[in-house]
Rosetta silent file (secondary structure, phi, psi, omega in degrees, C-alpha in Angstrom):
SEQUENCE: MRHGLAALAVVCATTAPAALASPARAPSPAAATAAFQRLLHQRYGSVRGYSTCPDAQRVLGRIDCLAEVEASGRWHQVTALARLRNGQIVFRHLYAVAWMRHWWPYSRHFILRSQEPQVPGVVSVNSPAYDWGWLAMGADGVKAGHTRRVDAYDGYTSGFQRFYIFTCSRHGDLVTCRNALGDVMRYRPAG
SCORE:     score description
SCORE:     0.000 S_00000001
   1 L     0.000  -45.044 -177.542   -6.058   19.140   34.908 S_00000001
   2 H   -64.439  -38.179  178.751   -5.085   15.662   36.094 S_00000001
   3 H   -66.814  -34.219  179.487   -8.654   14.423   35.576 S_00000001
   4 H   -67.493  -42.339  178.250   -8.702   15.877   32.034 S_00000001
   5 H   -66.702  -39.028  178.322   -5.487   14.000   31.117 S_00000001
   6 H   -64.470  -41.318  179.798   -6.812   10.780   32.644 S_00000001
   7 H   -64.116  -41.370  178.113  -10.068   11.118   30.664 S_00000001
   8 H   -61.982  -41.762 -179.012   -8.080   11.756   27.476 S_00000001
   9 H   -64.039  -38.212  177.375   -5.968    8.674   28.147 S_00000001
  10 H   -65.888  -42.528  178.600   -9.092    6.559   28.575 S_00000001
  11 H   -60.703  -46.383  179.207  -10.586    7.893   25.332 S_00000001
  12 H   -63.897  -40.469 -178.995   -7.318    7.140   23.476 S_00000001
  13 H   -67.126  -35.141 -177.603   -7.037    3.670   25.058 S_00000001
  14 H   -85.034  -22.273 -179.334  -10.562    2.758   24.033 S_00000001
  15 H   -99.089  -28.675 -175.415  -10.444    4.155   20.499 S_00000001
  16 H   -64.093  -45.096  179.580   -6.888    3.384   19.379 S_00000001
  17 H   -61.183  -37.541  177.556   -7.178   -0.445   19.294 S_00000001
  18 H   -63.815  -38.900 -179.283  -10.343   -0.230   17.195 S_00000001
  19 H   -69.142  -39.683 -179.455   -8.642    2.153   14.765 S_00000001
  20 H   -70.367  -32.038 -176.530   -5.593   -0.077   14.593 S_00000001
  21 H   -76.596  -25.566 -178.069   -7.651   -3.229   14.130 S_00000001
  22 L   -76.053  119.819 -178.715   -9.669   -1.857   11.192 S_00000001
  23 L   -70.918  136.704  177.243   -7.769   -2.700    8.016 S_00000001
  24 L   -74.304  138.872  179.445   -7.026    0.153    5.673 S_00000001
  25 L  -103.475  137.923  174.583   -8.396   -0.392    2.226 S_00000001
  26 L   -83.517  151.791  173.678   -6.461    0.543   -0.863 S_00000001
  27 L   -66.480  159.976  177.362   -8.347    2.203   -3.687 S_00000001
  28 L   -65.916  153.305  176.650   -9.255    0.032   -6.681 S_00000001
  29 H   -56.563  -42.026 -179.182   -6.652   -0.034   -9.447 S_00000001
  30 H   -66.424  -41.708 -179.472   -9.038    1.677  -11.903 S_00000001
  31 H   -68.255  -43.341 -178.620   -9.971    4.451   -9.467 S_00000001
  32 H   -64.481  -42.211 -179.643   -6.347    4.995   -8.381 S_00000001
  33 H   -64.225  -44.680  178.749   -5.138    5.081  -12.022 S_00000001
  34 H   -60.894  -42.636  179.773   -7.811    7.597  -13.004 S_00000001
  35 H   -69.046  -36.552  177.756   -6.962    9.834  -10.018 S_00000001
  36 H   -63.096  -42.939  177.771   -3.224    9.459  -10.819 S_00000001
  37 H   -63.654  -40.095  175.059   -3.842   10.543  -14.388 S_00000001
  38 H   -61.414  -41.444  178.187   -5.763   13.617  -13.160 S_00000001
  39 H   -62.404  -40.940  179.140   -2.829   14.447  -10.854 S_00000001
  40 H   -65.125  -39.446  177.633   -0.392   14.175  -13.773 S_00000001
  41 H   -66.534  -37.500  177.357   -2.589   16.532  -15.898 S_00000001
  42 H   -64.897  -37.986 -177.300   -2.738   19.013  -12.972 S_00000001
  43 H   -78.707  -39.279 -168.390    1.058   18.983  -12.578 S_00000001
  44 H  -119.241   -4.577 -177.108    2.138   18.919  -16.228 S_00000001
  45 L    81.978 -142.947  179.392   -0.843   19.951  -18.379 S_00000001
  46 L   -70.091  122.388 -178.650   -1.493   17.920  -21.525 S_00000001
  47 L  -126.690  156.351  170.179    0.534   14.723  -21.311 S_00000001
  48 E  -132.539  150.067 -178.972    1.046   11.616  -23.395 S_00000001
  49 E   143.191 -149.250 -174.191    2.549    8.385  -22.186 S_00000001
  50 E  -135.535  135.695  177.799    1.665    5.607  -19.788 S_00000001
  51 E  -142.523  147.424 -178.140    0.519    5.555  -16.181 S_00000001
  52 E  -159.300  151.741  170.777   -0.797    2.787  -13.980 S_00000001
  53 L  -128.493   78.524 -169.376   -1.663    1.769  -10.443 S_00000001
  54 L   -74.560  150.974  179.843   -1.790   -2.037  -10.974 S_00000001
  55 H   -54.838  -38.495 -178.043   -3.601   -4.481   -8.723 S_00000001
  56 H   -63.503  -15.943  179.018   -0.367   -6.437   -8.227 S_00000001
  57 H  -100.081   15.182  177.119    1.093   -3.360   -6.455 S_00000001
  58 E   -87.296  122.807 -179.756   -1.695   -3.214   -3.831 S_00000001
  59 E  -156.467  139.226  173.807   -0.370   -3.876   -0.312 S_00000001
  60 L    48.601   46.933  174.970   -1.134   -2.808    3.289 S_00000001
  61 L    78.889   15.248  178.241   -3.898   -0.350    2.420 S_00000001
  62 E  -141.036  166.083  174.916   -2.101    1.363   -0.438 S_00000001
  63 E  -135.111  132.562 -178.353   -1.446    0.893   -4.139 S_00000001
  64 E   -86.201  137.844 -177.203    1.789    1.944   -5.791 S_00000001
  65 E  -122.049  146.948 -178.424    1.524    4.028   -8.956 S_00000001
  66 E  -144.375  139.489  179.290    4.050    4.685  -11.714 S_00000001
  67 E  -142.195  150.235  167.779    3.967    6.890  -14.844 S_00000001
  68 E  -134.770  109.436 -175.247    6.258    7.929  -17.650 S_00000001
  69 E  -132.677  155.373  177.339    4.697   10.816  -19.525 S_00000001
  70 E  -114.409  136.751  178.429    5.824   13.557  -21.889 S_00000001
  71 E  -142.988  120.094  177.681    4.654   17.160  -21.636 S_00000001
  72 L    53.790   42.158  173.175    6.065   20.027  -23.773 S_00000001
  73 L    85.280   -6.143  178.367    9.132   18.065  -24.822 S_00000001
  74 E  -109.737  139.604  178.533   10.100   16.936  -21.307 S_00000001
  75 E   -97.630  145.491 -179.353    9.673   13.396  -20.009 S_00000001
  76 E  -134.801  124.505  169.051    8.613   12.792  -16.416 S_00000001
  77 E  -103.609  123.088 -171.912    8.783    9.511  -14.515 S_00000001
  78 E  -126.081  131.592  171.472    6.512    9.830  -11.484 S_00000001
  79 E  -118.584  151.470  177.927    5.932    7.419   -8.594 S_00000001
  80 E  -162.330  159.711  174.071    3.376    7.751   -5.813 S_00000001
  81 E  -108.092  126.207 -179.644    1.472    5.787   -3.195 S_00000001
  82 E  -103.489  132.379  176.261   -2.331    5.992   -3.389 S_00000001
  83 E  -131.413  163.244  171.828   -4.479    5.570   -0.262 S_00000001
  84 E   -97.570  131.123  173.757   -8.115    6.101    0.609 S_00000001
  85 E  -136.300  116.444 -176.435   -8.740    8.843    3.190 S_00000001
  86 L    51.780   40.659  176.640  -12.354    9.661    4.063 S_00000001
  87 L    81.187   -1.849 -179.259  -13.479    8.056    0.833 S_00000001
  88 E  -109.035  147.229  175.463  -11.079   10.174   -1.270 S_00000001
  89 E   -84.345  126.714  175.923   -7.908    8.992   -3.021 S_00000001
  90 E  -121.655  148.899  179.593   -4.827   10.789   -1.742 S_00000001
  91 E  -111.118  138.443  178.467   -1.272   10.448   -2.934 S_00000001
  92 E  -129.681  164.986  177.704    1.820   10.324   -0.732 S_00000001
  93 E    50.977   48.855  177.044    5.508    9.944   -1.364 S_00000001
  94 E   -72.405  129.088  179.059    5.311   11.595   -4.749 S_00000001
  95 E  -137.861  134.753 -177.156    8.692   11.403   -6.524 S_00000001
  96 E  -136.846  143.458  171.267    9.470   12.629  -10.036 S_00000001
  97 E  -121.024  137.156  178.106   12.471   12.629  -12.403 S_00000001
  98 E  -127.293  149.067 -178.243   12.366   14.846  -15.495 S_00000001
  99 E  -160.741  162.085  167.976   14.576   14.906  -18.583 S_00000001
 100 L   -95.831  127.674 -177.289   14.798   15.815  -22.239 S_00000001
 101 L   -74.937  118.479  176.424   15.033   12.617  -24.255 S_00000001
 102 L  -159.592  169.955  178.843   18.358   12.579  -26.084 S_00000001
 103 L   -91.132  125.918  172.840   21.396   10.322  -26.337 S_00000001
 104 L   -82.432  151.895  177.236   24.112   10.828  -23.725 S_00000001
 105 L   -62.118  158.080  175.546   27.669   10.082  -24.957 S_00000001
 106 L   -62.961  128.301  177.108   29.129    6.633  -24.291 S_00000001
 107 E  -164.555  177.504  175.106   30.622    6.603  -20.838 S_00000001
 108 L   -93.612   -1.751 -174.009   30.701    4.677  -17.531 S_00000001
 109 H   -49.131  -53.160 -176.842   28.742    7.478  -15.831 S_00000001
 110 H   -71.915  -27.138  177.406   25.401    5.619  -15.794 S_00000001
 111 H   -71.518  -44.006 -176.151   27.005    2.299  -14.888 S_00000001
 112 H   -68.558  -23.803  177.175   28.918    3.840  -11.933 S_00000001
 113 L   -67.166  -20.976 -178.412   25.730    5.430  -10.498 S_00000001
 114 L   -72.939  151.574  178.630   24.425    1.929   -9.811 S_00000001
 115 L   -93.133    2.784 -174.927   24.944    0.363   -6.386 S_00000001
 116 L   -90.733  166.652  174.253   25.360   -3.090   -7.994 S_00000001
 117 L   -53.840  145.762 -175.979   28.633   -4.857   -8.980 S_00000001
 118 L   -85.547  145.497  174.546   30.117   -3.166  -11.983 S_00000001
 119 L  -104.123  151.912  177.916   30.238   -4.576  -15.461 S_00000001
 120 L   -77.714  141.199  176.212   33.044   -3.747  -17.877 S_00000001
 121 E   127.066 -169.376 -178.007   32.238   -1.376  -20.698 S_00000001
 122 E  -132.876  157.878  176.798   30.384    1.830  -21.470 S_00000001
 123 E  -129.601  154.522  167.414   26.765    2.783  -22.076 S_00000001
 124 E  -126.647  130.525 -176.856   24.853    5.434  -23.972 S_00000001
 125 E  -129.898  158.878  178.087   21.246    6.039  -22.843 S_00000001
 126 L  -107.561   12.933 -178.682   18.363    8.231  -23.937 S_00000001
 127 L  -159.931  140.242  174.814   16.911    8.674  -20.401 S_00000001
 128 L   -92.076   12.367 -168.410   18.396    9.025  -16.905 S_00000001
 129 L   -84.925   -0.109 -175.877   15.353    7.387  -15.238 S_00000001
 130 L  -124.564  165.581  174.124   16.655    3.829  -14.761 S_00000001
 131 L   -86.135   88.080 -174.489   19.408    1.982  -12.994 S_00000001
 132 H   -67.676  -29.664  176.881   21.383    1.430  -16.173 S_00000001
 133 H   -61.411  -43.524  178.849   24.212   -0.322  -14.263 S_00000001
 134 H   -63.626  -45.291  178.195   21.726   -2.985  -13.104 S_00000001
 135 H   -63.721  -42.372  178.193   20.415   -3.382  -16.627 S_00000001
 136 H   -60.898  -36.157  176.929   23.960   -3.568  -18.088 S_00000001
 137 H   -62.608  -39.947  179.080   24.693   -6.350  -15.589 S_00000001
 138 H   -73.633  -28.517 -179.146   21.709   -8.299  -16.939 S_00000001
 139 H   -83.781  -21.198 -178.021   22.665   -7.537  -20.569 S_00000001
 140 L   -60.778  131.299 -179.733   26.292   -8.485  -20.117 S_00000001
 141 L    96.877   -7.124  175.374   26.956  -11.830  -21.817 S_00000001
 142 L   -63.238  127.797 -177.983   24.241  -11.629  -24.458 S_00000001
 143 L   -83.903  153.197 -179.520   25.775  -13.348  -27.471 S_00000001
 144 L   -54.911  134.159 -179.925   25.794  -11.882  -31.012 S_00000001
 145 L    81.671   -0.043 -179.042   22.507  -12.586  -32.798 S_00000001
 146 L  -108.046  161.238  176.956   20.691  -13.419  -29.556 S_00000001
 147 E  -130.646  146.188  178.846   18.014  -11.629  -27.550 S_00000001
 148 E  -140.536  137.704  172.247   17.335  -11.650  -23.811 S_00000001
 149 E   -88.768  131.243 -176.966   14.609  -10.075  -21.701 S_00000001
 150 E  -128.197  135.201  176.685   16.104   -8.326  -18.691 S_00000001
 151 E   -87.383  122.931 -176.296   14.338   -6.869  -15.652 S_00000001
 152 L   -92.198   16.685 -179.027   15.827   -3.432  -14.966 S_00000001
 153 L  -136.887  130.171  179.512   14.578   -3.278  -11.364 S_00000001
 154 L   -87.618   70.499 -178.951   15.876   -5.196   -8.363 S_00000001
 155 L  -178.991 -164.915 -174.602   12.433   -5.628   -6.802 S_00000001
 156 L   -87.104  110.242 -174.460    8.842   -6.617   -7.392 S_00000001
 157 L  -106.599    5.894 -177.665    7.836   -5.361  -10.867 S_00000001
 158 L   -53.860  126.060 -179.208    4.512   -7.147  -11.370 S_00000001
 159 L    91.386  -14.403 -179.423    2.201   -4.670  -13.136 S_00000001
 160 L  -114.583   21.431 -175.541    5.145   -2.393  -14.051 S_00000001
 161 H   -60.318  -33.765  178.739    6.621   -4.593  -16.837 S_00000001
 162 H   -58.378  -30.401  179.595    6.231   -1.884  -19.500 S_00000001
 163 H   -82.665  -48.843 -163.888    8.695    0.216  -17.527 S_00000001
 164 H  -102.898  -14.205  177.116   11.186   -2.347  -16.273 S_00000001
 165 E   -89.632  118.346 -179.964   11.306   -5.259  -18.762 S_00000001
 166 E  -111.535  137.423  172.319   13.871   -4.503  -21.475 S_00000001
 167 E   -94.732  119.314 -175.128   14.501   -6.586  -24.563 S_00000001
 168 E  -110.865  130.450  175.362   18.241   -6.752  -25.109 S_00000001
 169 E  -134.110  151.645 -176.946   19.800   -7.917  -28.378 S_00000001
 170 E  -118.023  131.924  174.146   23.363   -8.001  -29.563 S_00000001
 171 E  -130.250  111.397 -176.064   24.677   -7.127  -33.019 S_00000001
 172 L    68.107 -128.441 -179.813   28.455   -7.243  -33.253 S_00000001
 173 L   -98.840   13.795 -178.397   29.943   -5.602  -30.182 S_00000001
 174 E  -116.776  127.160  174.126   26.795   -3.586  -29.310 S_00000001
 175 E  -106.405  124.069  178.548   23.991   -4.685  -27.005 S_00000001
 176 E  -112.372  127.344 -179.336   20.826   -2.609  -27.333 S_00000001
 177 E  -120.003  131.191 -176.298   18.142   -2.822  -24.625 S_00000001
 178 E  -137.693  137.374  173.064   14.721   -1.199  -25.113 S_00000001
 179 L   -97.392  179.878 -177.827   11.536   -1.137  -23.017 S_00000001
 180 L   -70.539  -11.625 -176.009    7.939   -0.704  -24.269 S_00000001
 181 L  -101.846    0.393  178.574    8.036    3.086  -23.555 S_00000001
 182 L    96.307    6.572  175.331   11.019    3.956  -25.728 S_00000001
 183 L   -80.065  131.673 -173.746   13.744    4.044  -23.075 S_00000001
 184 E  -135.831  141.993  172.826   16.938    2.643  -24.576 S_00000001
 185 E  -122.977  130.252  170.462   20.414    1.673  -23.437 S_00000001
 186 E  -108.273  121.858 -174.060   23.270    0.932  -25.829 S_00000001
 187 E  -117.137  124.224  174.086   25.930   -1.096  -24.070 S_00000001
 188 E  -109.707  102.378  177.179   29.460   -1.771  -25.396 S_00000001
 189 E   -61.162  148.635  177.494   31.110   -4.438  -23.256 S_00000001
 190 L   -73.489  149.037  175.163   34.843   -4.041  -22.714 S_00000001
 191 L    91.037    0.000    0.000   37.118   -6.432  -24.571 S_00000001
């Protein structure tokens, strides 16, 4: 038994450094996006919307993927990490949020869910999928008749701009922020 464990330790010691030294390759953005779209169709059936695994999100042998798709009246925002395993694309850390697109009443509810400093006022949103408090912080201070582009994500969004870059404009006391996918926040600052 002792010789068997010693032999196993030698095998592990001689193979582990080589395995650790070989860099993991992430799938190509095109292959990962195609596989991600197949995964979305398997989960939700016929979908419409946008999904991507952009090259800018490739790091440490993986590529991050993000989708916002509609199926049978429900919207789904899905994130996943794509890796190559034995030549096949596999997804890990799959996370999804689903909702029916409609307007929630004006309230502080979506602002208070944010972990960021709070802005005064209330919001009405048509999707629960974003950190609306963070976006309201970026939209606060937009002057009447002006427009500002605001990043709704406190992180690296390169390749995910359709999701996280909102165009905010103010008319009277209302600031409206919209992304390229139809997610909208209406923000009424206090005062």
